[in-house]
Structures are given as C-alpha cells and as structure tokens.
C-alpha positions as CSV (number, residue, x, y, z in Angstrom):
1,M,51.6,19.9,181.8
2,R,48.6,20.0,179.4
3,V,47.9,16.6,177.9
4,C,45.5,15.4,175.3
5,V,44.9,11.6,174.9
6,I,43.0,10.6,171.8
7,G,41.4,7.2,172.2
8,T,40.1,5.8,175.5
9,G,40.6,2.0,175.1
10,Y,42.8,0.1,177.6
11,V,45.9,2.1,176.8
12,G,44.4,5.5,176.3
13,L,42.1,5.6,179.3
14,V,44.7,4.2,181.7
15,T,47.4,6.6,180.4
16,G,45.1,9.6,180.7
17,A,43.8,8.8,184.1
18,C,47.2,8.0,185.5
19,L,48.8,11.2,184.1
20,A,45.9,13.2,185.6
21,H,46.4,11.4,188.9
22,I,50.1,12.6,189.1
23,G,49.0,16.2,188.6
24,H,48.8,16.9,184.8
25,D,45.9,18.7,183.1
26,V,44.4,16.0,180.9
27,I,41.6,15.9,178.3
28,C,40.6,12.5,176.9
29,I,39.0,12.5,173.4
30,D,36.9,9.7,172.0
31,N,34.5,9.8,169.0
32,N,32.0,7.5,170.8
33,E,29.5,9.9,172.5
34,E,27.9,7.2,174.7
35,K,31.4,6.3,176.0
36,V,32.2,9.9,176.7
37,K,29.0,10.4,178.6
38,L,29.8,7.3,180.7
39,M,33.3,8.5,181.5
40,K,32.0,12.0,182.4
41,S,29.8,10.3,185.0
42,G,33.0,8.8,186.5
43,Q,32.4,5.2,185.2
44,S,35.0,3.3,183.4
45,P,33.9,1.5,180.2
46,I,36.4,-1.2,180.8
47,F,37.2,-3.4,183.8
48,E,40.7,-2.7,185.1
49,P,41.6,-2.9,188.8
50,G,42.1,0.5,190.3
51,L,41.1,2.5,187.2
52,S,37.7,3.6,188.4
53,E,39.1,5.0,191.7
54,I,41.8,7.0,189.8
55,M,39.3,8.3,187.4
56,Q,37.0,9.5,190.2
57,S,39.9,11.1,192.0
58,A,41.1,13.0,188.9
59,I,37.5,14.1,188.1
60,N,37.1,15.5,191.6
61,T,40.4,17.4,191.4
62,G,39.5,18.8,187.9
63,N,42.6,17.2,186.4
64,I,40.7,15.2,183.8
65,L,38.0,16.0,181.3
66,F,36.3,13.8,178.7
67,S,35.1,15.1,175.3
68,S,34.4,14.1,171.7
69,D,35.7,17.4,170.4
70,L,39.1,16.7,168.7
71,A,39.7,20.4,168.0
72,A,39.3,21.3,171.7
73,G,41.7,18.5,172.6
74,V,44.4,19.6,170.1
75,A,44.0,23.2,171.3
76,H,44.4,22.1,174.9
77,G,47.4,19.7,174.8
78,E,51.0,20.6,174.5
79,I,51.5,16.8,174.4
80,L,49.1,14.9,172.2
81,F,48.9,11.1,172.6
82,I,47.5,9.0,169.8
83,A,46.1,5.9,171.6
84,V,43.6,4.4,169.2
85,G,43.3,0.7,168.2
86,T,45.4,-0.9,165.5
87,P,43.6,-4.3,165.1
88,P,45.0,-7.0,162.9
89,L,43.9,-7.4,159.3
90,P,43.4,-10.9,157.8
91,T,46.9,-10.6,156.3
92,G,48.4,-10.2,159.8
93,E,49.4,-6.6,159.3
94,S,48.1,-3.8,161.6
95,D,45.1,-1.8,160.5
96,T,46.3,1.8,160.9
97,R,43.3,3.6,159.5
98,Y,42.3,5.0,163.0
99,V,45.8,6.3,163.6
100,E,45.8,7.9,160.1
101,A,42.4,9.5,160.8
102,V,43.6,11.0,164.1
103,A,46.9,12.2,162.7
104,R,45.1,13.9,159.8
105,G,42.6,15.4,162.4
106,I,45.5,16.7,164.4
107,G,47.0,18.4,161.4
108,E,43.6,20.0,160.5
109,N,43.3,21.4,164.0
110,L,46.9,22.5,164.9
111,N,46.6,26.1,166.1
112,G,50.1,27.3,166.7
113,G,52.4,26.7,169.6
114,Y,54.8,23.8,169.8
115,K,53.2,20.3,170.1
116,V,54.6,16.9,170.8
117,I,52.6,14.2,169.0
118,V,53.1,10.9,170.7
119,N,52.5,7.4,169.1
120,K,51.2,5.4,172.1
121,S,49.3,3.0,169.8
122,T,51.3,-0.1,168.7
123,V,52.1,0.9,165.2
124,P,54.1,-0.7,162.4
125,I,57.8,0.1,162.3
126,G,58.4,3.3,160.4
127,S,55.1,4.9,161.5
128,G,56.7,7.8,163.2
129,D,57.7,9.4,159.9
130,W,54.4,8.3,158.4
131,V,52.4,10.0,161.1
132,R,54.4,13.2,160.6
133,M,53.5,13.0,156.8
134,I,49.8,12.5,157.6
135,V,49.8,15.4,160.0
136,L,51.4,17.6,157.3
137,D,48.7,16.3,154.9
138,G,46.1,17.5,157.4
139,I,47.7,20.9,157.5
140,A,47.7,21.0,153.7
141,E,44.0,20.1,153.6
142,R,43.3,22.9,156.1
143,Q,45.4,25.3,154.0
144,K,43.2,24.5,150.9
145,T,40.0,25.4,152.8
146,L,41.4,28.5,154.4
147,I,43.2,30.2,151.4
148,P,40.9,31.9,148.9
149,A,41.9,32.7,145.4
150,G,44.9,35.0,145.3
151,G,46.2,33.8,148.7
152,T,46.3,35.7,152.1
153,A,48.6,36.0,155.1
154,V,47.2,32.7,156.3
155,E,49.1,30.9,153.6
156,E,52.4,32.2,155.2
157,K,51.3,31.1,158.7
158,L,50.4,27.5,158.0
159,P,54.0,26.4,157.2
160,E,55.0,27.9,160.6
161,I,52.5,25.5,162.2
162,A,54.0,22.6,160.3
163,A,57.4,23.4,161.8
164,Q,56.0,23.5,165.4
165,F,55.5,19.9,166.1
166,D,57.6,16.7,166.5
167,V,56.6,13.1,166.6
168,V,57.7,10.8,169.4
169,S,57.3,7.0,169.8
170,N,56.4,6.1,173.4
171,P,55.4,2.4,173.4
172,E,53.4,1.0,176.3
173,F,54.2,-2.1,178.2
174,L,51.1,-2.4,180.3
175,R,49.6,-5.7,181.3
176,E,45.8,-5.9,181.2
177,G,44.7,-6.6,184.7
178,S,47.6,-4.7,186.3
179,A,47.8,-1.7,183.9
180,V,47.4,1.0,186.6
181,Y,50.2,-0.7,188.7
182,D,52.4,-1.0,185.7
183,T,52.0,2.7,184.8
184,F,53.2,3.8,188.2
185,N,55.9,1.0,188.5
186,P,57.3,0.5,185.0
187,D,60.4,-1.5,184.3
188,R,61.5,1.2,181.8
189,I,60.2,4.1,179.8
190,V,61.1,4.2,176.1
191,L,61.2,7.4,174.1
192,G,61.9,7.4,170.4
193,G,62.6,10.6,168.6
194,N,65.2,12.9,167.1
195,S,64.1,16.2,168.7
196,Q,65.8,17.2,172.0
197,Q,62.9,19.5,172.8
198,A,60.3,16.8,172.3
199,V,62.2,14.2,174.3
200,G,62.9,16.8,177.0
201,M,59.1,17.5,177.4
202,M,58.4,13.8,177.6
203,K,61.0,13.4,180.4
204,E,59.3,16.3,182.2
205,L,55.9,14.6,181.8
206,Y,57.1,11.4,183.2
207,A,59.4,12.8,185.9
208,P,57.1,11.9,188.9
209,I,56.9,8.3,187.7
210,V,60.6,8.2,186.9
211,E,61.4,9.4,190.4
212,R,59.1,6.8,191.9
213,K,56.8,9.3,193.6
214,F,53.8,7.1,193.0
215,A,55.5,3.7,193.1
216,A,54.6,0.9,195.4
217,D,58.3,1.0,196.6
218,Q,59.5,4.6,196.5
219,S,63.0,3.6,197.7
220,L,63.8,2.0,194.4
221,P,66.3,3.8,192.0
222,P,64.8,5.9,189.3
223,V,63.0,4.2,186.4
224,P,65.4,3.7,183.4
225,V,64.6,6.0,180.5
226,L,65.8,4.7,177.2
227,V,66.0,7.4,174.4
228,T,66.3,5.9,170.9
229,D,65.4,6.7,167.3
230,L,61.8,6.3,166.2
231,S,62.2,3.0,164.5
232,S,64.1,1.4,167.3
233,A,61.4,2.4,169.8
234,E,58.7,0.9,167.6
235,M,60.7,-2.3,167.2
236,I,61.3,-2.6,171.0
237,K,57.5,-2.9,171.6
238,Y,57.1,-5.7,168.9
239,A,60.3,-7.5,170.0
240,A,59.3,-7.6,173.7
241,N,55.9,-9.1,173.0
242,A,57.3,-11.5,170.4
243,F,59.9,-12.7,172.9
244,L,57.4,-13.3,175.7
245,A,55.0,-15.1,173.3
246,T,57.9,-17.3,172.1
247,K,58.8,-18.0,175.8
248,I,55.3,-19.2,176.5
249,S,55.2,-21.3,173.3
250,F,58.6,-22.8,174.3
251,I,57.4,-24.0,177.8
252,N,54.2,-25.3,176.2
253,E,56.3,-27.5,173.8
254,V,58.3,-28.7,176.9
255,A,55.0,-29.4,178.6
256,N,53.8,-31.6,175.7
257,I,57.1,-33.6,175.9
258,C,56.7,-33.9,179.7
259,D,53.2,-35.4,179.1
260,R,54.8,-38.1,177.0
261,V,57.9,-38.9,179.2
262,G,56.3,-38.6,182.6
263,A,58.0,-35.4,183.8
264,D,56.2,-32.5,185.6
265,V,56.5,-29.2,183.7
266,T,55.8,-27.1,186.8
267,Q,59.0,-28.6,188.3
268,V,60.9,-28.2,185.1
269,A,59.8,-24.6,184.8
270,K,60.9,-23.9,188.4
271,G,64.3,-25.5,187.7
272,I,65.1,-23.6,184.5
273,G,63.5,-20.4,185.9
274,L,66.1,-20.3,188.7
275,D,68.7,-19.7,186.0
276,S,69.3,-15.9,186.0
277,R,69.7,-16.0,182.2
278,I,66.2,-17.4,181.8
279,G,64.1,-16.1,184.7
280,N,60.9,-17.5,186.0
281,K,58.3,-15.3,184.3
282,F,56.2,-16.4,181.4
283,L,57.1,-20.1,182.0
284,Q,53.5,-21.2,183.0
285,A,52.5,-24.0,180.7
286,G,48.8,-24.2,179.6
287,I,46.5,-23.8,176.7
288,G,48.3,-20.9,175.1
289,W,48.3,-17.1,174.8
290,G,45.7,-14.8,173.5
291,G,44.4,-11.3,174.0
292,S,44.8,-8.1,172.0
293,C,48.6,-7.8,172.1
294,F,50.6,-11.0,171.6
295,P,48.6,-12.4,168.6
296,K,48.5,-9.0,166.9
297,D,52.0,-7.9,167.5
298,V,53.7,-11.2,166.6
299,S,51.7,-11.4,163.4
300,A,52.6,-7.7,162.6
301,L,56.3,-8.3,163.1
302,I,56.2,-11.5,160.9
303,H,54.4,-9.4,158.2
304,T,56.9,-6.6,158.5
305,A,59.8,-9.1,158.1
306,D,58.0,-10.6,155.0
307,D,57.7,-7.0,153.6
308,Y,61.5,-6.6,153.8
309,G,62.4,-10.0,152.4
310,Y,63.0,-12.0,155.6
311,E,61.2,-15.0,156.9
312,A,60.8,-14.9,160.7
313,Q,60.8,-18.7,161.1
314,L,61.1,-18.7,164.9
315,M,58.1,-16.4,165.4
316,K,56.1,-18.3,162.9
317,A,56.8,-21.5,164.9
318,A,55.8,-19.7,168.1
319,V,52.4,-18.9,166.5
320,S,52.0,-22.5,165.2
321,V,52.7,-24.0,168.6
322,N,50.2,-21.6,170.2
323,E,47.5,-22.6,167.7
324,R,48.1,-26.2,168.4
325,Q,48.2,-25.7,172.2
326,R,44.7,-24.3,172.2
327,L,43.4,-27.8,171.3
328,I,45.3,-29.5,174.1
329,A,42.3,-29.2,176.5
330,L,40.1,-30.8,173.8
331,E,42.5,-33.7,173.4
332,K,42.6,-34.3,177.1
333,L,38.8,-34.2,177.3
334,Q,38.6,-36.8,174.5
335,Q,41.2,-39.0,176.3
336,V,39.1,-39.0,179.5
337,L,35.5,-38.9,178.2
338,K,36.1,-40.5,174.8
339,I,33.2,-39.4,172.6
340,L,32.2,-35.7,173.4
341,K,28.9,-35.7,171.5
342,G,26.1,-35.4,174.0
343,K,28.5,-34.6,176.9
344,T,28.3,-31.4,178.9
345,V,31.5,-29.5,179.4
346,G,31.8,-26.5,181.8
347,L,34.5,-23.8,181.3
348,L,35.9,-22.0,184.3
349,G,36.8,-18.6,182.9
350,L,36.3,-17.0,179.5
351,T,38.6,-14.0,179.4
352,F,42.1,-14.5,177.9
353,K,43.6,-13.7,181.3
354,P,42.4,-12.9,184.8
355,D,41.5,-9.4,186.1
356,T,40.2,-8.2,182.7
357,D,37.0,-8.3,180.8
358,D,38.8,-8.7,177.5
359,L,37.7,-11.7,175.3
360,R,39.7,-10.7,172.2
361,D,41.4,-13.8,170.8
362,A,40.7,-15.7,174.1
363,P,41.5,-19.5,174.0
364,A,38.0,-20.1,175.4
365,L,36.5,-19.0,172.1
366,N,38.4,-21.7,170.2
367,L,37.4,-24.3,172.8
368,I,33.7,-23.3,172.6
369,E,33.8,-23.5,168.8
370,Q,35.5,-26.9,168.7
371,L,33.3,-28.4,171.5
372,N,30.2,-27.2,169.6
373,R,31.5,-28.8,166.4
374,L,31.9,-32.1,168.2
375,G,28.4,-32.0,169.6
376,A,29.0,-31.2,173.2
377,K,26.9,-28.8,175.3
378,V,29.0,-26.0,176.6
379,K,28.5,-24.0,179.8
380,A,30.8,-21.3,181.3
381,Y,31.3,-19.2,184.4
382,D,33.5,-16.1,184.5
383,P,33.7,-13.7,187.4
384,I,33.4,-10.7,185.1
385,V,31.7,-11.9,182.0
386,S,28.9,-13.6,184.0
387,Q,28.1,-10.3,185.6
388,T,28.1,-8.1,182.5
389,G,26.3,-7.8,179.2
390,L,29.3,-9.2,177.5
391,R,27.8,-12.7,177.7
392,H,25.1,-11.7,175.2
393,G,27.8,-11.5,172.5
394,L,28.8,-15.1,173.0
395,S,27.3,-17.9,170.9
396,G,27.3,-21.6,171.5
397,V,27.7,-21.4,175.3
398,L,25.4,-21.0,178.3
399,V,26.9,-18.5,180.7
400,E,26.1,-19.4,184.3
401,T,26.0,-17.0,187.2
402,D,28.1,-19.0,189.6
403,A,30.5,-21.9,189.7
404,E,28.1,-24.4,191.4
405,R,25.5,-23.8,188.7
406,L,28.2,-24.4,186.2
407,A,29.2,-27.7,187.7
408,D,25.6,-29.0,187.9
409,G,25.2,-31.9,185.4
410,C,28.6,-31.4,183.8
411,D,30.7,-34.4,182.6
412,A,33.9,-32.4,182.9
413,L,35.2,-28.9,183.8
414,V,38.0,-27.1,182.1
415,L,39.9,-24.3,183.9
416,V,40.5,-21.8,181.1
417,T,41.4,-18.6,183.0
418,E,43.3,-18.6,186.3
419,W,41.1,-16.2,188.2
420,Q,42.3,-16.0,191.8
421,Q,38.7,-16.7,193.0
422,F,38.9,-20.2,191.5
423,S,41.5,-21.2,194.1
424,T,38.9,-21.0,196.8
425,L,35.8,-22.6,195.3
426,D,34.0,-25.4,197.1
427,Y,35.3,-28.2,194.7
428,A,34.0,-31.0,196.9
429,K,30.5,-29.7,196.6
430,M,30.9,-29.0,192.9
431,A,32.2,-32.6,192.3
432,K,29.0,-34.0,193.8
433,L,26.9,-31.9,191.4
434,M,28.6,-33.3,188.3
435,S,27.7,-36.4,186.2
436,H,31.5,-37.2,186.1
437,A,33.9,-35.3,188.3
438,V,36.7,-34.5,185.8
439,M,38.9,-31.4,186.0
440,I,41.1,-30.4,183.0
441,D,43.3,-27.7,184.5
442,G,44.3,-25.8,181.4
443,R,46.5,-23.4,183.4
444,N,48.1,-25.8,186.0
445,F,46.6,-23.5,188.5
446,L,44.9,-25.9,190.9
447,D,46.5,-28.2,193.5
448,P,46.2,-31.7,192.1
449,E,46.2,-33.4,195.5
450,R,43.5,-31.1,196.8
451,M,41.4,-31.8,193.7
452,V,41.7,-35.5,194.1
453,R,40.6,-35.2,197.7
454,A,37.6,-33.2,196.6
455,G,36.6,-36.2,194.4
456,F,37.9,-35.1,191.0
457,Q,39.9,-36.9,188.4
458,Y,42.5,-34.2,187.8
459,V,44.3,-33.7,184.5
460,G,46.9,-30.9,184.1
461,V,49.1,-29.8,181.2
462,G,52.5,-31.4,181.1
463,R,52.0,-33.0,184.6
C-alpha cells in the first residue's frame, strides 16, 4: 500500500520504517531539511535499537523515501499518518498546533482519490472530528485561491475531494528503547473510526503484523484488533498511560513505607506481582517516571477531565507522588553525606530510561537542578549522552566519557538510569577512586551484596 507519514520523531520514523520493512511503499515527510538530508543518507536522527538497520534495508529496497514536500507526500499516500509532536503546554493540555498545521496542509493538497487520514499523534479526546474540520478548512482555503470571480468547474470538484477522505484514530503503544520490537510484536492494534472502508484499509495495512509474519514468535495467535469509535480509541491511549503511571506511583508509595517499616519493596513487588489480577510489570520502585509520554498524557487527561467538570483525583495524586519521588535520591544523599555543599555527586545515567537518547522530563534533570541549588558539584556518565552532542545542552553538570572518570573524586554515586551496561562495571575499582564509596541505587537495579563486597555503602529505594 502507498503510505505517507508526516513527522519523523520517535513515532513517525519508527512507523514509517517498519511499514516499509514489511513491504509497503512509504514516504516520510518532515519540514526540517537537515533532518531529511540525514535520513536520506540512511542515518537515524534518534537512537532506537534496530531502527538504523531497518531504515537502511528499506532504503536499499526502495520502499522508503524522505522528503520535505508535503504536497508530494499527500499525492503519494492512500493512507496519510499524522505523527507530529503534541508537547504539553504550561496548563497541562496538549499543544496541537503542529497537528492543526499538518491537517490544514493535507486539506490544501488533497488531489482526488480516496484517502485515510490517520491520527498517530497522541491527541486530545475529540480530535478526530476536529482534524476532519481542519482538513475541510484547508480544502476551503484552496477553493478560495483556485476559484476566480464568477466560479468555474473547479468549484464543483472540490466538494467531491472533501467527501473522499475519512479520519481514523490509531494510537501507538510503543516503548522508547524497544519501539521496533513493539511494532512487530504488539499486544493489540486499536482502530477508531466510523467508516468501514477506512477501517478495512487499515486492517489491510497491518495484516502482515496481525498475522505475526514479522514477529519474534510467529506461532502466536493473531494480534487482537480492536475497532472502536474515534473518541474511545483516543481515550484508550490516555487511559493506558495513566494507568501505568499510577501503577508506578503506587509501588513507589509502597517503597517509601517499606523504608520506614524495614520491608524490602523488591520482595513485596514480587509477591503482589504473582497475583494474576495485578501482574509483575511496572512494579519497579525507584525515583519516578519521566519521558515524553507519561507526564504529558496524564496531565492532558487531567486537563480534559477539568474541562468537562470532573476532578481526576487519583491521577492528580499519581502525579504528586511522582514529583515527590524524584527527590528521594536527594534525601538519601543527605542522610548519608549530611551537608551536600562542597560535595561531588556522580550520576550514572541521564536519559529517562535505558536504550534511548531521550532526556525529556528525565528525573536526572530535577536531580541536577536540586544538587546545584544545594551547592554540590555534579558529574554524570550516560552510555548515549556521553557519546553525542546532546551533552552540550545540559547545564550544571560535567558529563564524563566513562564510568571510572565519573567515580574519580566523587563522594557518592546515584544510579539514575538502569542501563544494562551498568550491571557489569568494575565497581571495586570505582570505589577505590571515590572520596567516599556511597551508592544510591535509584532504580534498585544493582545487587546490594555485590556492591558491599566491592566496597560501597549501598542504599536502595524501599529496601
């Protein structure tokens, strides 16, 4: 099928590359010329395991092209994905101006022939009908420019174009760091729309994935496809992220109680996770959640509830717990080192989670800010950030090139991101390089006994 993906961030680029990999004819559109040039050369502008290899393969087969020409993309695609950012505004609501600009641009460039316009961006509930309205506005703008005084046959043709598209909501459930895997091995595919033709085309698009032809385990039954109305599909995305964020905040509250009563939250999490009604995922206590999805989506859902006269108390509490949890590492540093002024603290990891280069709303940023405020010197090492130009955008922190340089002269280390590489570092050597061998394990990732043997005073969260 002919596909156009507009926006090449984490969602758009992974979606486009993976659809090209399974055999579709894809063009990815982005208004950043430098980014387009980079992608044309086969390089990914983001770090995501497996993405560069899939891009290269699709480029070699001719299944994917990159361009900044929206008109060419709209002309090419029978399915048009809107995959631009919807960052949070200070109020908590989503900033939809990029979605609006793309929808208007699609309307201005529709050229006849039936199109399915797909909301892949995480958009406020009700945006399906809103996007349709904006596309129609774009068609009307085009009509004004094409019809001279007195009118022509073009005036009769443009309403036909307006009738030849439908809007579908197709929320993504990709995890940064495993987005390629998640695309080929989804738990479910959600399609929101009221057009049988549009939903049928989306089912055809995803058929190879639904049938597990590219899955890690091809013997599994077909991927469930849930067809809903537009608003329900949009709500599913928000509700899923809000639930997972709440689950993390819950186990963090339990961890804080464990710290006070002498229980071990890792054992508690294992015990409750064996309950099939609860499950063991998202029960890892630590210093809170961050990234581009959970904070934005929970805030947007709270804001939507407020708009419709309902106070989402549980979700507000989840956010409040998370904000407090980010300071837990700071409290533990103060308990061990007492005064932090004049001390040197090293951060193991900067990104909000492992296997990504994403620093958006990362807990490390709060920690850096607070340590600077208290007069500490802050150093950091991150497997990705330390090797890229991203570190130049960080202030108040010295980014080191390896873990041993990080440890040298530190009064304490804080494990902020649970990169797998951190499980195999030479901690005995690092302890000898430190002024005080203290490890605050902000993710309960390291083996306490091993750390003690290496010479560290080990402090976990809820342990």
